[in-house]
Structures are given as C-alpha cells and as structure tokens.
C-alpha positions in Angstrom: -6.6 7.2 26.9 -7.2 8.2 23.3 -4.3 7.4 21.0 -2.6 10.4 19.4 -1.4 10.3 15.8 2.2 9.2 15.3 4.2 11.6 13.2 5.2 9.2 10.4 1.7 7.7 10.0 -1.0 8.5 7.5 -3.8 6.2 8.4 -7.5 7.0 8.2 -7.7 9.8 10.7 -8.9 13.4 10.5 -6.8 16.5 10.5 -7.4 17.1 14.1 -5.7 13.8 15.0 -2.9 14.6 12.5 -2.3 17.9 14.2 -1.8 16.0 17.4 1.0 14.0 15.9 3.8 16.1 17.3 3.2 14.9 20.8 4.1 11.3 19.8 6.9 12.1 17.3 8.8 14.2 19.8 9.2 11.3 22.7 13.7 4.8 -11.1 22.4 0.2 -26.8 21.9 2.8 -29.3 24.9 4.8 -30.5 25.3 8.1 -28.6 24.4 11.2 -30.4 26.3 14.5 -30.5 25.9 16.5 -27.3 23.7 19.5 -27.9 25.0 23.0 -28.3 24.3 25.6 -25.6 20.9 27.2 -25.7 20.1 30.6 -27.2 16.7 32.2 -27.1 14.1 29.8 -28.4 12.4 30.3 -31.7 8.7 30.9 -32.1 7.3 27.4 -32.9 4.8 26.2 -30.4 5.0 23.0 -28.4 4.0 19.7 -30.0 0.5 18.5 -29.0 1.1 16.6 -25.7 -2.4 16.7 -24.5 -4.5 19.0 -22.3 -2.5 18.2 -19.2 0.6 19.9 -20.6 0.9 23.7 -20.2 3.9 25.4 -22.0 4.9 28.9 -21.0 7.0 31.3 -22.9 8.6 34.5 -21.4 6.7 36.6 -24.0 3.4 35.6 -22.5 1.7 38.2 -20.2 2.6 37.5 -16.6 -1.0 37.6 -15.5 -2.0 34.9 -18.0 0.8 32.6 -16.8 -0.2 33.2 -13.2 -3.8 32.6 -13.9 -3.1 29.2 -15.4 -0.8 28.3 -12.5 -3.4 29.2 -10.0 -6.1 27.2 -11.8 -4.0 24.1 -11.9 -3.2 24.4 -8.2 -6.8 24.9 -7.3 -7.7 21.6 -9.0 -4.8 19.7 -7.6 -4.1 21.1 -4.1 -6.0 18.4 -2.3 -6.8 15.9 -5.1 -4.7 13.2 -3.5 -6.5 10.3 -5.3 -8.0 12.3 -8.2 -7.6 11.6 -11.9 -5.9 14.9 -12.9 -2.3 14.9 -14.1 -0.5 18.2 -15.0 2.9 19.3 -16.5 3.8 23.0 -16.2 6.7 23.5 -18.6 8.7 26.8 -18.9 10.7 27.6 -22.0 14.1 29.3 -21.4 13.8 32.8 -20.1 12.8 34.6 -16.9 9.4 34.6 -15.3 7.8 36.5 -12.4 5.6 33.7 -11.0 4.4 32.0 -7.9 4.2 28.3 -8.7 2.4 26.4 -5.9 2.7 22.7 -6.7 -0.2 20.4 -5.9 -0.8 16.7 -6.4 0.3 15.0 -9.7 1.9 18.2 -10.9 5.3 18.4 -12.5 7.0 21.8 -12.8 9.9 21.8 -15.1 12.2 24.0 -17.1 12.7 23.4 -20.8 16.3 24.4 -20.8 19.4 22.3 -21.2 20.6 23.5 -17.8 18.6 24.7 -14.8 19.9 28.3 -15.1 18.3 28.6 -18.6 14.9 29.0 -16.8 14.6 31.4 -13.9 11.5 31.8 -11.7 11.5 35.0 -9.7 9.0 34.4 -7.0 8.6 30.8 -5.8 8.3 27.1 -6.8 7.0 25.6 -3.6 5.0 22.9 -2.0 2.8 23.8 1.0 0.6 21.8 3.4 -2.2 24.3 3.9 -4.8 21.8 2.8 -3.8 19.6 5.8 -3.2 22.4 8.3 0.6 22.4 7.9 1.0 18.6 8.1 3.0 17.5 5.1 3.0 13.7 5.7 0.6 13.2 2.8 2.2 15.6 0.3 3.0 13.0 -2.3 3.2 12.8 -6.1 4.6 16.1 -7.4 8.0 17.3 -8.8 10.1 20.4 -9.4 12.8 19.9 -12.0 15.4 21.6 -14.2 15.0 25.3 -13.3 16.4 28.0 -11.1 14.4 29.8 -8.5 15.0 33.2 -6.9 12.5 33.2 -4.0 11.0 36.6 -3.4 11.2 36.1 0.4 14.7 34.7 0.3 13.4 31.2 1.3 11.4 28.7 -0.7 9.5 25.8 0.8 9.3 22.2 -0.3 7.2 20.6 2.4 6.7 17.1 1.1 6.9 13.4 1.9 7.5 10.5 -0.5 7.3 10.6 -4.4 8.0 14.4 -4.6 11.5 14.8 -6.1 13.4 18.1 -6.1 15.7 17.5 -9.0 18.2 19.6 -11.1 17.1 22.8 -9.3 19.3 25.9 -8.6 17.8 27.6 -5.6 19.1 31.1 -5.1 18.2 31.2 -1.4 17.3 29.0 1.5 15.1 25.9 1.3 12.7 24.9 4.1 11.5 21.2 4.0 8.5 21.5 6.4 5.4 23.6 6.9 5.2 23.8 10.7 3.7 20.3 11.0 5.3 17.0 10.4 6.7 15.8 7.1 7.9 12.3 6.3 10.8 12.2 3.9 12.0 13.3 0.5 14.6 13.3 -2.2 17.0 15.9 -3.7 19.3 15.2 -6.6 21.6 17.2 -9.0 20.7 20.4 -7.3 22.5 23.5 -6.1 21.2 25.3 -3.0 22.9 28.7 -2.6 21.5 29.2 0.9 20.9 26.9 3.8 18.6 23.8 3.8 16.4 23.9 6.9 15.0 20.4 7.5 12.7 21.3 10.4 10.5 18.4 11.3 11.4 16.3 8.3 11.9 12.8 9.6 14.3 11.6 6.9 15.7 12.8 3.6 18.2 11.7 0.9 20.3 14.4 -0.8 22.3 12.9 -3.8 25.0 14.5 -6.0 24.2 18.0 -5.1 25.9 21.1 -3.6 24.8 22.8 -0.4 26.6 26.1 -0.4 24.9 27.3 2.8 25.0 24.0 4.6 22.3 22.0 6.3 20.4 22.6 9.5 18.3 20.0 11.3 17.8 16.2 11.6 15.2 14.0 13.1 15.8 10.3 12.4 17.7 9.6 9.2 19.4 12.3 7.0 21.6 10.8 4.2 24.0 12.6 1.9 25.7 10.8 -1.1 28.1 12.6 -3.4 27.1 16.0 -2.0 29.5 18.9 -1.8 29.5 20.7 1.5 27.4 18.0 3.1 27.5 17.7 6.9 29.8 15.0 8.2 28.6 11.6 9.5 27.5 12.1 13.1 24.9 9.3 13.3 23.1 8.8 15.6 23.4 12.2 17.3 22.5 14.0 15.2 21.4 11.3 12.8 23.3 12.3 9.6 25.2 9.9 7.3 27.5 11.2 4.5 29.1 9.2 1.7 31.7 11.2 -0.3 30.9 9.8 -3.8 28.2 7.7 -5.5 29.8 4.7 -7.1 27.7 4.5 -10.3 24.9 6.9 -11.1 22.9 8.4 -14.0 20.5 11.4 -13.9 17.0 11.3 -15.1 16.2 12.0 -18.9 14.3 15.3 -19.5 12.5 17.2 -22.2 14.1 20.4 -23.4 13.9 23.0 -26.3 17.0 23.5 -28.4 18.2 26.8 -29.8 16.1 26.3 -33.0 12.9 25.8 -30.9 12.8 22.1 -31.5 11.7 19.8 -28.7 14.2 17.1 -27.7 14.9 14.7 -24.9 18.3 14.8 -23.1 19.7 11.5 -22.0 22.3 11.9 -19.3 25.5 9.8 -19.3 26.6 7.3 -16.7 28.9 8.7 -14.0 31.2 6.8 -11.7 32.6 8.0 -8.4 30.5 11.1 -8.8 30.4 14.2 -6.6 28.3 17.3 -7.0 25.9 18.2 -9.9 26.3 17.6 -13.6 25.8 21.2 -14.6 27.4 23.6 -12.1 29.4 26.5 -13.6 27.2 26.5 -16.7 28.6 23.2 -18.1 26.6 21.3 -20.7 25.9 18.0 -18.8 27.5 14.8 -20.2 25.1 12.8 -22.3 23.3 12.8 -25.6 20.2 14.3 -27.2 17.3 12.6 -29.0 14.8 14.4 -31.3 11.2 14.2 -30.3 10.4 12.5 -33.6 12.2 9.4 -32.2 9.5 9.1 -29.5 6.0 7.6 -29.8 3.8 10.0 -27.9 1.4 7.9 -25.7 -1.9 9.6 -24.7 -4.5 8.1 -22.4 -6.6 5.8 -24.4 -3.8 4.6 -26.7 -4.0 0.8 -26.9 -1.2 -1.0 -25.3 -0.9 -3.2 -28.4 -0.2 0.0 -30.5 2.4 1.1 -27.9 4.1 -2.2 -28.1 4.2 -2.0 -31.9 6.0 1.3 -31.7 8.5 -0.1 -29.2 9.2 -3.1 -31.4 9.7 -0.7 -34.4 12.4 1.1 -32.5 10.6 4.0 -30.9 11.1 5.5 -27.5 8.1 6.5 -25.5 6.8 9.8 -24.1 3.8 9.3 -22.0 1.6 12.4 -21.6 -0.1 13.4 -18.3 -3.1 11.2 -17.5 -4.2 7.7 -16.4 -3.2 5.1 -19.0 -5.3 1.9 -18.7 -3.6 -1.2 -20.0 -4.9 -4.6 -21.1 -1.4 -6.0 -21.4 2.1 -5.0 -20.3 4.1 -2.4 -22.1 7.1 -4.5 -23.3 10.5 -2.9 -23.6 12.9 -5.1 -25.6 15.3 -2.8 -27.4 18.6 -1.7 -25.7 18.8 2.0 -24.9 15.0 2.6 -25.0 13.8 5.7 -23.1 10.4 5.6 -21.5 9.7 9.1 -20.1 6.5 10.2 -18.4 5.2 13.8 -18.0 3.1 15.0 -15.2 3.3 11.7 -13.3 1.8 9.7 -16.1 0.0 6.7 -14.5 -0.1 3.1 -15.7 -3.0 0.9 -14.6 -2.9 -2.8 -15.5 -6.6 -3.7 -15.7 -6.3 -7.4 -16.2 -3.9 -8.6 -13.6 -0.7 -8.3 -15.7 2.4 -6.2 -15.1 2.2 -2.6 -16.2 5.7 -2.7 -17.8 8.4 -5.3 -18.4 12.0 -4.8 -19.6 14.0 -7.5 -21.3 17.5 -8.4 -20.2 19.1 -5.6 -22.3 21.5 -2.7 -21.8 20.8 1.0 -21.2 17.0 1.2 -20.8 15.8 4.3 -18.9 12.4 4.4 -17.2 11.4 7.7 -15.7 8.6 9.8 -14.3 5.9 7.1 -13.9 3.4 5.9 -11.4 2.4 2.2 -11.7 -1.0 1.9 -10.0 -2.4 -1.6 -9.3 -5.8 -2.6 -10.8 -8.6 -4.6 -9.3 -7.2 -8.0 -10.7 -4.1 -9.1 -8.9 -0.8 -8.5 -10.8 2.0 -10.9 -10.0 4.3 -7.8 -10.3 3.6 -4.3 -11.3 7.0 -3.9 -13.0 9.6 -6.5 -13.9 13.2 -5.6 -14.9 14.6 -8.6 -16.8 13.0 -12.0 -17.0 13.4 -14.6 -14.3 16.8 -16.3 -14.5 18.4 -13.3 -16.3 22.2 -13.8 -16.5 23.7 -11.0 -18.7 25.8 -8.3 -17.1 25.2 -4.6 -17.9 27.8 -2.8 -15.8 28.9 -0.6 -18.8 25.3 0.5 -19.6 22.8 -0.4 -16.9 19.1 -0.1 -16.8 18.0 2.8 -14.6 14.7 3.8 -13.0 14.2 7.5 -12.0 11.2 8.8 -10.1 9.3 5.6 -10.6 6.5 5.1 -8.1 4.2 2.2 -7.2 0.8 2.1 -5.5 -1.6 -0.7 -4.4 -4.9 0.8 -3.3 -5.8 4.3 -2.2 -7.4 5.3 -5.6 -9.8 2.3 -5.4 -9.8 -1.5 -5.2 -6.4 -2.9 -6.1 -4.4 -6.1 -5.7 -0.8 -7.1 -6.5 1.6 -9.8 -5.2 4.7 -7.7 -5.7 5.3 -4.1 -6.9 8.8 -4.2 -8.4 11.0 -7.3 -9.3 14.6 -6.8 -10.5 16.0 -9.9 -12.2 18.6 -8.1 -14.3 22.0 -7.2 -13.0 23.6 -3.8 -12.5 20.3 -1.9 -12.4 20.2 1.6 -10.8 17.2 2.8 -8.9 17.0 6.5 -8.4 14.1 7.7 -6.2 11.5 4.9 -5.9 8.4 4.8 -3.7 6.6 1.5 -3.4 3.4 1.9 -1.4 0.6 -0.4 -0.3 -1.9 2.3 0.6 -2.7 2.8 4.3 -5.5 5.4 3.5 -7.9 6.4 0.7 -10.3 4.1 -1.1 -10.2 0.3 -1.1 -7.9 0.0 1.8 -7.8 -2.9 4.3 -5.9 -6.1 5.0 -8.0 -8.1 2.5 -9.0 -5.2 0.3 -5.6 -4.1 -1.1 -3.4 -7.1 -0.5 0.2 -6.9 -1.6 2.7 -9.4 -0.2 6.1 -7.9 -1.1 7.4 -4.5 -2.2 10.8 -4.9 -3.8 12.5 -8.2 -4.7 16.0 -8.0 -6.1 17.5 -11.1 -7.8 20.1 -9.4 -10.0 23.7 -8.9 -9.1 25.3 -5.5 -8.3 22.0 -3.6 -8.1 22.3 -0.1 -6.6 19.4 1.9 -5.1 19.5 5.6 -4.2 16.4 6.8 -2.3 14.4 3.6 -1.6 11.0 4.2 0.1 8.9 1.0 0.7 5.9 0.9 2.9 3.1 -1.2 4.4 3.5 -4.5 2.5 2.2 -7.6 4.2 5.3 -9.8 4.2 8.8 -8.6 3.0 9.0 -4.9 2.4 12.4 -5.6 0.6 13.9 -9.0 -0.1 17.4 -8.9 -1.6 18.6 -12.2 -3.1 21.3 -10.9 -5.5 24.9 -10.5 -4.6 26.7 -7.1 -4.5 23.7 -4.9 -3.8 24.0 -1.4 -2.4 21.4 0.9 -0.9 21.9 4.6 -0.1 18.9 5.5 2.1 16.0 3.3 2.9 12.7 4.5 4.5 10.0 2.1 5.6 6.8 1.8 7.6 5.5 -1.7 8.4 1.8 -2.3 7.6 -0.6 -0.6 10.0 -3.3 -3.2 9.7 -2.3 -6.8 10.6 -5.5 -8.1 12.1 -3.6 -10.3 14.6 -0.6 -12.3 15.6 -1.3 -15.0 13.0 -1.2 -12.5 10.2 2.0 -10.9 11.4 4.4 -13.7 12.0 6.7 -16.0 10.1 7.5 -19.6 10.9 5.2 -19.2 13.9 7.3 -16.5 15.4 7.4 -12.7 15.3 6.9 -10.6 12.2 9.2 -10.3 9.2 12.0 -7.7 8.9 11.6 -4.5 6.8 14.8 -5.2 4.8 15.9 -8.8 4.3 19.2 -9.8 2.7 19.1 -13.5 1.8 21.4 -15.9 3.7 23.1 -16.8 0.4 24.4 -13.3 -0.2 28.1 -12.7 0.3 28.4 -9.0 -0.6 25.9 -6.3 0.4 26.3 -2.8 1.8 23.7 -0.2 2.9 23.8 3.3 4.4 21.0 5.1 6.3 18.2 2.5 7.0 15.0 3.5 8.8 12.0 1.3 9.7 8.9 2.4 11.7 6.0 0.5 13.1 2.5 1.4 14.2 -0.1 -1.4 14.5 -3.6 0.0 14.6 -5.8 -3.1 14.3 -4.0 -5.3 16.8 -1.6 -3.9 19.3 1.3 -5.5 20.9 2.7 -7.3 17.8 6.4 -7.6 17.5 9.1 -7.9 14.8 12.2 -9.8 15.7 14.6 -7.3 13.9 14.1 -4.4 11.6 17.0 -5.4 9.3 18.1 -8.9 8.6 21.3 -10.0 6.8 23.8 -12.8 7.0 26.8 -12.3 9.3 29.6 -12.3 6.6 32.7 -10.1 6.0 31.3 -8.7 2.8 28.0 -7.6 4.3 27.8 -4.2 6.1 24.9 -2.1 7.2 25.5 1.4 8.4 23.4 4.0 10.3 20.2 2.1 11.2 17.1 3.3 13.1 14.0 1.5 14.3 11.0 3.5 15.7 7.9 2.4 17.5 5.7 5.3 16.4 2.9 4.9 18.9 4.4 2.5 21.4 1.8 -0.1 20.2 4.4 -2.3 18.5 8.0 -3.4 19.0 11.2 -4.3 17.3 13.2 -6.7 19.5 16.4 -5.7 17.8 17.6 -3.3 15.1 19.8 -5.8 13.2 20.8 -9.3 14.1 20.7 -9.5 17.8 22.1 -6.0 18.2 20.4 -2.7 19.1 16.9 -2.2 20.5 14.4 -2.7 21.6 12.2 0.0 20.1 8.9 -0.3 22.0 6.6 1.6 24.3 9.4 2.2 26.7 12.1 3.2 24.2 10.5 4.5 21.1 13.7 5.0 19.0 16.5 2.6 18.8 19.7 3.2 16.7 22.7 1.1 15.6 25.7 2.6 14.0 26.8 -0.5 12.1 26.2 -4.3 11.8 27.8 -6.7 12.1 
C-alpha cells in the first residue's frame, strides 16, 4: 500500500503527497543609555543606505506605490524556499492601507518604538497557497513591531519553524493554519485582541504575550510561558501547558526611527519573573537606545576581516539583507555588543570555520540571523563562549533571538554541530536548528551533521527550541541548571539502516539528552516525532533521556510515530509509550 505523507514531515515528495498528509496526522557591558522619548511624527530625512533589499515606507507615499512594492517582493519570494533573495519591509510610524503578504526570507517590521506607532489596515499575513494550503514548509519570515487591523476581522499566520510573530498588536483574530497542515511556530511580546485559532498547528510556543480573546485548538504540544489569559495546563487532553512567568528573559533588539527622524536601535532590558508584554498600555519598553552611527553596516561582500576590525574597534553590527560569505568567523569579543540582522541576513562560512563566535563576556545580543553551513565541514556554525568558559553572567547574559541554523537544502553543506553554548546564563529565544530533509544537497552522506545543540554552560535557558534531523544527538545538555520552555523535534528521516541509527550497539539516540552528571534541569512541553523513510522498522529507546535525580524534572512530553514506520519504546526513562505503528502518539505528563 502506498505510504501517505505524515503531517509533520517535509521530505522530498510532491504536493499531491503533501495534501494526503491529513490522513496520517489525524490517527537567539556598556553603560546603559537614556531611554528614548515617546515618538512624534517622523521628520523628512530618508533612511540610511541599507542596500537594495531594504524597502522603507512612509505614510506620505501613495498607497498604490507601497502596494506595488509589497506585491513585487511577494512575487519574488512566495515560493523561493532556497533562493538568494532577502528582503526587509520597514514601515515608518503612521497608518497604512496595505495588504502585506509575507513570503520567504522577508521581514516585515514597524519603525516605531512601540507596535501601535505603526498601524496596517488590511493584513500582514502568511499563506500557503504555493503549497496548496500545506504550511509545513512556510519557514524563514517574520512579522515584528507593528499593529494590524485586519480588514476581514481575522489575520492568518500559517507558518512552521523560523517564522516569528513578535511585538505585534493584532486588532482581531489570528488563524495559524491555511486549511492544510502546519508544523509549529513562535509568538512573543504580542497582544492579540481577538481569539487565536490554532487549527491544524501541531505545536506552538506563545511567550510573554496577552491573549484577550483566548485560544482555541491544540494538536500535540501547545505551550504558554508568561502569557496573560493563557489557557490552563490540561496536558495531554488537550495538550496545553502553561507556565505563569518566565524566570529570566530579554526581548529582541530592533531598528526604529526617533522623533527627529534619526534611525536608532532599541536594546530591551532584562526582565525577571515576567508576565505579559513590555509595551501594553502605551508604555515605553524598558531598555536603552543606540544611535545607528554606533553600528558598522555590513553588506554582502564586506570582508570578514573588515567586520572583525570594526568589532574590535567597539562597533556593533547591523547586517543588511543578503547572503554574506565568510572566509573566517565573525568574532564578538566586547561586552554588550549587538549583532542585528535585517531581512534574515544569512552567514555562510565557506572554509569550514564557524560563522560567528562570542567570547565569554556579558550582555552580547545576537538577533535575526540565519547561519547556513558551507561545503567544507564546520566544527560548529556558532559558538557562544570558548571551551572551558567559567565566568558567570546572570546579571547580564548573552541572548540569541530569532537565530536559525541550516545544514543543506540550499546546496552541499557539512557541519559537525550547529550551536555550541559554553558560556553560562545564556538565553535562547526562538532558535531553529535544521539539518535539511529536502532541497539541494540532501542525503545521509551529502549533508552530514552529527549534533544540533550542545550546552556546556550552567543555567542556560531556552524559549522556543526547534531542532530537527541531526544524525546523533539532536540536543545534548551537559551544563547544570538548564531550563527549556518548548522543544520541537523530528528525528532524521534518512538513516540507511540499523547500523547508522544505533548507539552502543542498541537502539537509536534520544531527541533530548540530559547528561548523567547533571543535578538540576527542568523542561516544559517536549515533543519528538519520527519517520524513517530509507529504512523502516528502526527504533529509539526513549524520546527524552535524563538522570533520575530530585533536581531533574521534565513536564508535558509527547512522542509521535508519524508514519508508523518507526518507534519509540518509551517517552522518558522507562515510562510512557510505545509510540509505533499501533499507537502513533504517546504522552507522559511528567518524569521522573
């Protein structure tokens, strides 16, 4: 009998097979500056030259001209899943009548200090028309820092990984699917006046937001952290998990225009025991502002040596939209450095190095980047702190926001690991680490990548951790005191046989491994799914592995055999499960 397409899967099949998915799925140091004053109407000066991928709109522009540009960008990017185009659509404070359809590698953002400084009357939406309503491949796009009044009363953000919906005030309902399947997403620092309708979304993290109209729907793993009016924890039926407050969190830096018309970057402050947004009620968010003159503007083709000279001279970085090829890593060594990408700026290490490294220092922010492996194997695509880092950074941690990693898909690529965190107290805020399962240069020996995330630092916190298809450990957590709020994983689709998918001669490795030496670790909302296409019948002993100790707690876990062609013997430890051809979905409320 022909195999139908599992809902969470995105392997090399056509749209007809994708459309059949439903049948299976149903059974990211310097002194703080003075906070900026509230915005007034912007002055006339134009935007700085940020390259051809940046489009800046002003409310004085003719509506038809704005819409024509939006439509042209969307036509280029709608189905350009592995294309070279990168775009940033930036709206100065004011009100616009516009329909903003958001395609691949497109960032739509307001240039106000608060979301309500920019209002779009119409829509800011992500659709899946290019894949007949199936949104499981709607990656690499963003909506940020604006308010939307949808003309229909409902806006749509039908996406999967690497598609943040951040600092948005939606004056209506929000639908997260497009009739077909969709495979997970991320909302943060947002206010939704209406109801969120998750539809066929398999999993989602909503962090530090407010849902005035509530939430409807759940499939496998819906997690809410620091969200006002979140649904209560009912996992596994329905599979919702709520945590009242986020223990330590920082929002993403963003570009804005001050009341004189000057471009600046706002750097949000650290919050503890946080609930709700940073800006509700018109408040100026806590944080500081940096003039654009403090930033070295990096355009594609700028030599990595020149970028490193600017970093060493005390500059922050603003990377313009495009693909930035590197012959050496970008090296961040100064405390408090901000590295901010526009339009999903992409870093490609061409010579088998890391794309970016961070010294063991305080307060660095890395945001809005895609690290894309090159043809020579990188030991790691990004490294936070050097091996053996020992300093503590609890008062001013390094944070990563909307930072994504890819091995393959856009062409031949190799890496041993994607992200290694040696420093302590690091915050990850919407990370997708992906060994490609479709696109160009894809295969067990064509895009090898052993491990996704390795954490050696102490007290590292992850919000919205998506890790997929690595050949050994998807996540290996060695540092004490770690915390994860939402984890989504798919095991690799393509192990060629039992010898390739085993450890110590037994069954395959877990999706999320906490080292035996760890004494403190806690995680909420963990999901792992398997679908072995090259060799069926392979098994994983347990989806989640951790030592049985009083300080280790895992909450709300789900393991899914997507096509019934693989199995998890247990969900965690020796508990829960199996998930296999007979029982596709296995859940476990807590372990141990």
